[in-house]
SEBANU-655235 format. One line per 8 residues: their letters; for each residue x negated, y negated, z of N, C-alpha, C. Coordinates in nm, 4 decimals. Example, Ala and Ser with C-alpha at 12.3 -4.5 7.8 and 13.67 -1.06 7.14 Angstrom:
AS	-1.3190:0.5690:0.7800:-1.2300:0.4500:0.7800:-1.3200:0.3300:0.7800 | -1.2850:0.2250:0.7080:-1.3670:0.1060:0.7140:-1.2900:-0.0030:0.7870
//
This chain:
MTVTLLAT	-1.5244:-0.4294:2.0993:-1.5981:-0.3293:2.0212:-1.5159:-0.2077:2.0054 | -1.4635:-0.1676:2.1179:-1.3844:-0.0435:2.1211:-1.2486:-0.0567:2.0468 | -1.1820:-0.1708:2.0543:-1.0564:-0.2029:1.9852:-1.0852:-0.1918:1.8286 | -1.2031:-0.2541:1.7931:-1.2398:-0.2620:1.6417:-1.2569:-0.1211:1.5954 | -1.3290:-0.0489:1.6742:-1.3429:0.0987:1.6392:-1.2185:0.1776:1.6136 | -1.1326:0.1562:1.7190:-0.9967:0.2316:1.7174:-0.9283:0.1813:1.5915 | -0.9187:0.0411:1.5727:-0.8480:-0.0020:1.4441:-0.9033:0.0602:1.3178 | -1.0446:0.0666:1.3036:-1.0947:0.1264:1.1910:-1.0657:0.2769:1.1685
CTGLMGVM	-1.0645:0.3406:1.2762:-1.0420:0.4865:1.2741:-0.8881:0.5130:1.2391 | -0.7994:0.4407:1.3042:-0.6670:0.4672:1.2696:-0.6271:0.4179:1.1288 | -0.7007:0.3148:1.0805:-0.6712:0.2668:0.9393:-0.7228:0.3775:0.8433 | -0.8365:0.4347:0.8666:-0.8925:0.5408:0.7773:-0.7983:0.6662:0.7820 | -0.7470:0.6983:0.9023:-0.6567:0.8206:0.9118:-0.5384:0.7835:0.8355 | -0.4924:0.6628:0.8501:-0.3513:0.6305:0.7833:-0.3831:0.6395:0.6191 | -0.4877:0.5917:0.5696:-0.5056:0.6016:0.4293:-0.5265:0.7335:0.3843 | -0.6100:0.8240:0.4663:-0.6084:0.9564:0.4272:-0.4897:1.0419:0.4268
LMVFGSGR	-0.4075:1.0080:0.5259:-0.2724:1.0791:0.5248:-0.1811:1.0366:0.4113 | -0.1925:0.9008:0.3708:-0.1091:0.8548:0.2620:-0.1657:0.9152:0.1262 | -0.2894:0.9271:0.1083:-0.3532:0.9650:-0.0126:-0.3446:1.1327:-0.0267 | -0.4007:1.1901:0.0657:-0.4031:1.3415:0.0662:-0.2788:1.4082:0.1139 | -0.1934:1.3375:0.1770:-0.0596:1.4101:0.2319:0.0467:1.3933:0.1334 | 0.0356:1.3128:0.0154:0.1475:1.3095:-0.0623:0.1468:1.4432:-0.1575 | 0.2835:1.4885:-0.1711:0.3030:1.6104:-0.2249:0.2967:1.7313:-0.1425 | 0.2645:1.7180:-0.0123:0.2551:1.8219:0.0860:0.3472:1.8001:0.2129
GPRVSQQL	0.3795:1.8857:0.2755:0.4462:1.8659:0.4044:0.5895:1.8585:0.3886 | 0.6659:1.8466:0.4906:0.8217:1.8365:0.4919:0.8675:1.6945:0.4426 | 0.9830:1.6971:0.3787:1.0367:1.5760:0.3328:1.1357:1.5143:0.4480 | 1.1154:1.3890:0.4574:1.2138:1.3059:0.5549:1.3280:1.2588:0.4772 | 1.3147:1.2217:0.3516:1.4318:1.1867:0.2681:1.4021:1.2391:0.1240 | 1.4751:1.1985:0.0280:1.4584:1.2495:-0.1117:1.3202:1.2037:-0.1682 | 1.2903:1.0830:-0.1393:1.1712:1.0138:-0.1960:1.0504:1.0068:-0.0939 | 1.0637:1.0391:0.0356:0.9631:1.0109:0.1429:0.9266:1.1370:0.2081
ELYPLIGY	0.8062:1.1668:0.2237:0.7509:1.2763:0.2919:0.6876:1.2406:0.4244 | 0.6675:1.3245:0.5078:0.6322:1.3001:0.6491:0.4902:1.2487:0.6597 | 0.4003:1.3042:0.5902:0.2552:1.2670:0.6070:0.2410:1.1282:0.5633 | 0.2886:1.0838:0.4408:0.2578:0.9407:0.4093:0.3348:0.8505:0.5013 | 0.4502:0.8840:0.5629:0.5240:0.8057:0.6611:0.4397:0.7876:0.7821 | 0.3706:0.8887:0.8349:0.2775:0.8822:0.9524:0.1696:0.7975:0.9074 | 0.1257:0.8080:0.7945:0.0118:0.7213:0.7364:0.0489:0.5732:0.7388 | 0.1724:0.5344:0.7015:0.2184:0.4061:0.7059:0.2144:0.3482:0.8618
HFLAVSAI	0.2646:0.4416:0.9491:0.2650:0.3966:1.0862:0.1204:0.3822:1.1400 | 0.0229:0.4581:1.1034:-0.1122:0.4438:1.1491:-0.1728:0.3194:1.1009 | -0.1309:0.2683:0.9697:-0.1816:0.1474:0.9119:-0.1204:0.0304:0.9810 | 0.0116:0.0399:1.0283:0.0560:-0.0633:1.1105:-0.0041:-0.0795:1.2475 | -0.0322:0.0330:1.3097:-0.1044:0.0312:1.4393:-0.2444:-0.0249:1.4213 | -0.3034:0.0137:1.3111:-0.4411:-0.0390:1.2825:-0.4424:-0.1873:1.2574 | -0.3413:-0.2389:1.1960:-0.3263:-0.3903:1.1576:-0.3131:-0.4529:1.3010 | -0.2280:-0.4012:1.3982:-0.2007:-0.4744:1.5221:-0.3348:-0.4606:1.6139
LMLRALYT	-0.4052:-0.3529:1.6042:-0.5347:-0.3508:1.6786:-0.6358:-0.4518:1.6270 | -0.6373:-0.4547:1.4929:-0.7409:-0.5495:1.4258:-0.6988:-0.6906:1.4628 | -0.5778:-0.7269:1.4719:-0.5339:-0.8614:1.5021:-0.5692:-0.8914:1.6496 | -0.5582:-0.7897:1.7356:-0.6022:-0.7982:1.8737:-0.7399:-0.8161:1.8886 | -0.8225:-0.7539:1.8063:-0.9758:-0.7759:1.8051:-1.0113:-0.9207:1.7580 | -0.9434:-0.9639:1.6535:-0.9766:-1.0977:1.6023:-0.9386:-1.2027:1.6956 | -0.8194:-1.1920:1.7698:-0.7798:-1.2859:1.8647:-0.8856:-1.2944:1.9700 | -0.9302:-1.1742:2.0273:-1.0200:-1.1673:2.1328:-1.1552:-1.2295:2.1005
AMRGGS	-1.1934:-1.2018:1.9735:-1.3278:-1.2616:1.9237:-1.3170:-1.4217:1.9099 | -1.2115:-1.4579:1.8537:-1.1887:-1.6078:1.8277:-1.1729:-1.6697:1.9599 | -1.1069:-1.6162:2.0514:-1.0929:-1.6896:2.1932:-1.2238:-1.6919:2.2671 | -1.3120:-1.6043:2.2336:-1.4456:-1.6088:2.3014:-1.4538:-1.5105:2.4217 | -1.3556:-1.4254:2.4316:-1.3555:-1.3246:2.5401:-1.4539:-1.2019:2.5005 | -1.4579:-1.1282:2.6068:-1.5310:-0.9969:2.5810:-1.4624:-0.8750:2.5549
//
């Protein structure tokens, strides 16, 4: 339950950083800004946590 909640929250934070952070903040390169980059990383963390939650649920553990 906790891992699923963490995956959901990090996914929402990643999407919000990607949507509302574009056009703001410092640039990492010519075409990439910092806030969307952090958003992409949050989405990757969210996907890993969601896969862990699915694995635990399918395995039958608590």
